[in-house]
C-alpha positions, 0 to 999 in steps of 0.5 A: 817877555810875554804878552799879558791881558789887562783890563782898565775902566774908561769913562765916556770921554776916554779917561782912565780910572786911577788908583785914587778913584779919579779919572785921567787921560794918561793911561800910565796912571790907570788901574790895571786889573788882571781879572775881568771879573774884578774890573766889572765888580769895581765898575758895579760898586764904584758910583764914580764909574756910572756910564763907564766901560771895561776895556781890554788891552795887552802889554808886555810883561816880564812875568807871564800870567799863569792860568793853570796850577802846575802839577808836580808829579814825583817819580816812584823811587 
């Protein structure tokens, strides 16, 4: 398992934006964004998110995030 960084949107009282576009106190219902820019884009385009903030957190995942594309070099035969 690896630690991965995720982003969520929270309103001023600590509720999380859910996939249905509502806010809930349970963080298990929160929309998880893998990319910070994507979270800020949602924040800017969603009128329900007025006064909200993007929060960063880390959690365990079975699949680590790969930020670099692996390069495969073939040896000359």
